[in-house]
Each structure stands twice: as structure tokens, then as C-alpha cells.
C-alpha positions as CSV (number, residue, x, y, z in Angstrom):
1,M,46.0,-28.8,8.8
2,T,47.4,-26.3,6.4
3,I,45.5,-23.6,4.6
4,L,45.7,-25.6,1.4
5,Q,44.1,-28.6,3.0
6,K,41.3,-26.5,4.5
7,L,40.6,-24.9,1.2
8,I,40.5,-28.3,-0.5
9,C,38.1,-29.7,2.1
10,L,35.9,-26.6,1.9
11,T,35.8,-26.9,-2.0
12,L,34.8,-30.6,-1.8
13,L,32.2,-29.9,0.9
14,L,30.6,-27.1,-1.3
15,F,30.7,-29.4,-4.3
16,F,28.8,-32.2,-2.6
17,V,26.3,-29.9,-0.9
18,S,25.5,-28.0,-4.2
19,N,24.5,-31.3,-5.9
20,H,21.5,-31.5,-3.6
21,L,20.3,-27.9,-4.0
22,N,16.9,-27.4,-5.7
23,A,16.9,-25.4,-8.9
24,Q,14.7,-22.4,-9.4
25,K,11.6,-23.1,-11.4
26,I,9.6,-20.3,-13.0
27,L,6.2,-20.1,-14.8
28,Q,6.7,-17.2,-17.1
29,I,4.4,-15.2,-19.4
30,E,6.2,-13.8,-22.4
31,K,4.9,-11.2,-24.9
32,V,6.3,-11.1,-28.4
33,G,8.6,-8.1,-28.9
34,S,8.8,-7.2,-25.2
35,H,11.6,-7.7,-22.7
36,K,9.3,-7.6,-19.7
37,H,8.1,-11.0,-18.3
38,I,5.6,-11.8,-15.7
39,R,6.9,-14.5,-13.4
40,F,5.2,-16.9,-11.0
41,Y,7.3,-19.0,-8.6
42,P,6.4,-22.1,-6.5
43,G,4.3,-20.9,-3.6
44,N,2.6,-18.1,-5.5
45,E,-1.2,-18.1,-5.8
46,V,-2.4,-17.8,-9.4
47,T,-5.9,-17.5,-10.8
48,F,-6.2,-19.2,-14.2
49,K,-8.8,-20.2,-16.7
50,L,-8.6,-23.6,-18.6
51,K,-9.7,-24.3,-22.1
52,N,-12.4,-27.0,-21.4
53,A,-13.6,-25.7,-18.0
54,K,-15.9,-22.9,-17.0
55,G,-14.9,-20.3,-14.6
56,W,-11.6,-19.3,-12.9
57,F,-9.5,-21.4,-10.6
58,T,-7.4,-19.9,-7.8
59,R,-4.6,-22.3,-6.8
60,R,-1.2,-22.2,-5.2
61,I,1.7,-23.4,-7.4
62,E,3.5,-26.4,-5.8
63,D,6.0,-27.5,-8.4
64,M,6.7,-27.4,-12.2
65,D,8.0,-29.8,-14.8
66,A,9.8,-28.0,-17.6
67,E,10.3,-31.1,-19.8
68,Q,6.6,-31.9,-20.0
69,N,5.3,-28.3,-19.6
70,L,3.3,-29.2,-16.5
71,V,2.5,-27.1,-13.4
72,L,1.5,-28.9,-10.2
73,F,-1.2,-27.0,-8.2
74,E,-2.3,-27.7,-4.7
75,E,-5.8,-29.0,-5.3
76,Q,-5.9,-29.2,-9.1
77,G,-3.1,-31.6,-9.7
78,F,-0.9,-31.4,-12.8
79,V,-2.1,-28.9,-15.5
80,N,-0.5,-28.7,-18.9
81,I,0.4,-25.0,-19.7
82,N,-1.1,-25.4,-23.2
83,D,-4.5,-25.9,-21.5
84,I,-4.3,-22.5,-19.7
85,V,-6.2,-19.8,-21.7
86,A,-5.7,-16.8,-19.3
87,I,-3.9,-16.0,-16.1
88,Q,-4.8,-13.3,-13.5
89,K,-2.8,-12.0,-10.6
90,T,-4.8,-12.2,-7.3
91,G,-2.7,-10.6,-4.6
92,A,-3.7,-7.0,-4.8
93,K,-7.2,-7.8,-5.9
94,R,-8.3,-9.0,-2.5
95,K,-7.2,-5.8,-0.7
96,W,-9.1,-3.5,-3.1
97,K,-12.1,-5.8,-2.9
98,A,-12.0,-5.6,0.9
99,I,-11.8,-1.8,0.9
100,G,-14.8,-1.6,-1.6
101,N,-16.8,-3.9,0.6
102,S,-16.0,-1.9,3.7
103,L,-17.4,1.2,2.0
104,Y,-20.5,-0.7,1.1
105,V,-21.0,-1.6,4.7
106,F,-20.3,1.9,5.8
107,G,-23.0,3.2,3.4
108,L,-25.5,0.7,4.6
109,N,-24.8,1.5,8.3
110,W,-25.1,5.2,7.7
111,G,-28.4,4.8,5.8
112,F,-29.8,2.4,8.4
113,W,-29.0,4.7,11.4
114,S,-30.3,7.7,9.6
115,L,-33.6,6.0,9.0
116,A,-33.6,4.6,12.5
117,G,-33.0,8.2,13.8
118,T,-36.2,9.4,12.1
119,L,-38.2,6.9,14.2
120,I,-37.1,8.6,17.4
121,G,-37.8,12.1,16.2
122,D,-34.6,13.2,14.4
123,E,-35.0,15.2,11.1
124,L,-34.3,13.3,7.9
125,T,-31.8,15.3,5.8
126,W,-30.1,14.9,2.5
127,L,-27.1,13.5,4.2
128,A,-29.1,10.3,4.8
129,A,-29.1,9.7,1.0
130,I,-25.9,11.5,-0.1
131,V,-23.4,9.7,2.2
132,P,-24.6,6.1,1.4
133,A,-24.8,6.9,-2.3
134,S,-21.3,8.3,-2.4
135,A,-20.0,5.4,-0.3
136,F,-21.5,2.9,-2.8
137,A,-20.2,4.8,-5.8
138,L,-16.7,5.2,-4.3
139,G,-16.7,1.5,-3.3
140,S,-17.7,0.4,-6.8
141,V,-14.9,2.6,-8.3
142,I,-12.3,1.2,-6.0
143,K,-13.3,-2.4,-6.7
144,W,-13.2,-1.6,-10.4
145,L,-9.8,-0.1,-10.2
146,G,-8.5,-3.0,-8.2
147,K,-9.6,-5.5,-10.7
148,G,-6.9,-8.1,-11.4
149,K,-4.9,-7.8,-14.6
150,V,-5.8,-10.6,-17.0
151,W,-3.2,-12.0,-19.5
152,K,-4.8,-14.0,-22.3
153,M,-2.6,-16.5,-24.0
154,G,-2.6,-16.5,-27.8
155,K,-0.6,-15.3,-30.7
156,R,1.2,-12.5,-28.9
157,R,1.5,-14.1,-25.4
158,R,2.7,-17.5,-24.3
159,L,3.4,-19.4,-21.1
160,R,6.7,-21.2,-20.5
161,V,8.0,-23.3,-17.6
162,L,11.7,-22.6,-17.0
163,D,14.0,-24.8,-14.9
164,L,17.0,-22.7,-14.1
165,G,19.0,-25.6,-12.8
166,F,22.5,-26.6,-13.4
167,S,23.8,-30.1,-14.1
168,Y,27.2,-31.6,-13.8
169,A,28.5,-33.5,-16.7
């Protein structure tokens, strides 16, 4: 085989393989007048609120349909993006919540063992109240700072499903 024949075979192979590649699909939050976009991909976990439902739903994105503006979630099924009122990122929120809860548990343990120590004859000091109170306060502040960012859809923000595929004509 000559080099030209190898190059032709490689080009044909790449052409036939590329027809079966999946395109990239994106759920994108756009803000009017801004070049920054928030993007969610299949496999990402998203917390969202629907128009006619109470509460927030946390689901993993399975697939998207750009032509009909639908997003397929694991347990929810297909959801039209026009029905989504707000979206919230969830990844970092869990870490901050866990740290805040750990501080709550630390404060409870310190207070319990300080009070239990008084039963066996130890002296009750101000540390028995100051340490648990500061742990609760710090835990509350950390949980408040780690609150997930909420993007409300409306006049200035909108959701779009993008299919960045390519087609052969």
C-alpha cells in the first residue's frame, strides 16, 4: 500500500466513524446583556423548581431535545424548559452543609460532656456555654454562606437547550 492509499483509507474510516459520534448537548442559562452563561451537561445534577409544583426537585440530567425544548431527568421524565421557574446549583452546597452540621454536632458533644463532667465533680465554667454557642453560630454562618445560588427565569434570564451537533448534507 502506498502512502496515498493509506491516507484515503484513514480519511474514509474517520468519516464513517464520525457519523456515529454523539453531539454535545447543553442546558444553558442566559442573561440579557451578559456574555457569561451557566451551562449544565448530561450527567450533571440540577435542583430546579417547576411552575405548577411545590418545592424543589434534585435530578440528574440524562438527555436533552433541542427541537422540542425538553430535558430528560432520571426520575422526573421529560420536562419542558418553559415549565422551569428557577434553577439552583447543588454541588458545593452539600459540602458546606456537611461542615455546618459537623460544627453543630461538635457543639452538642462539647455541651453534653461539659454537663456530664459536672455530675462527676468537675467545675462548670463559661467554656461549657461559649464553645457550643460559637460552634452553632459558626455552623449557621457556614451553611448560610454555602447556600446554593438560585437563578430565576424571567424577563432577564432564560433557559435554552443547545445541540452542538453537526450534520452532513
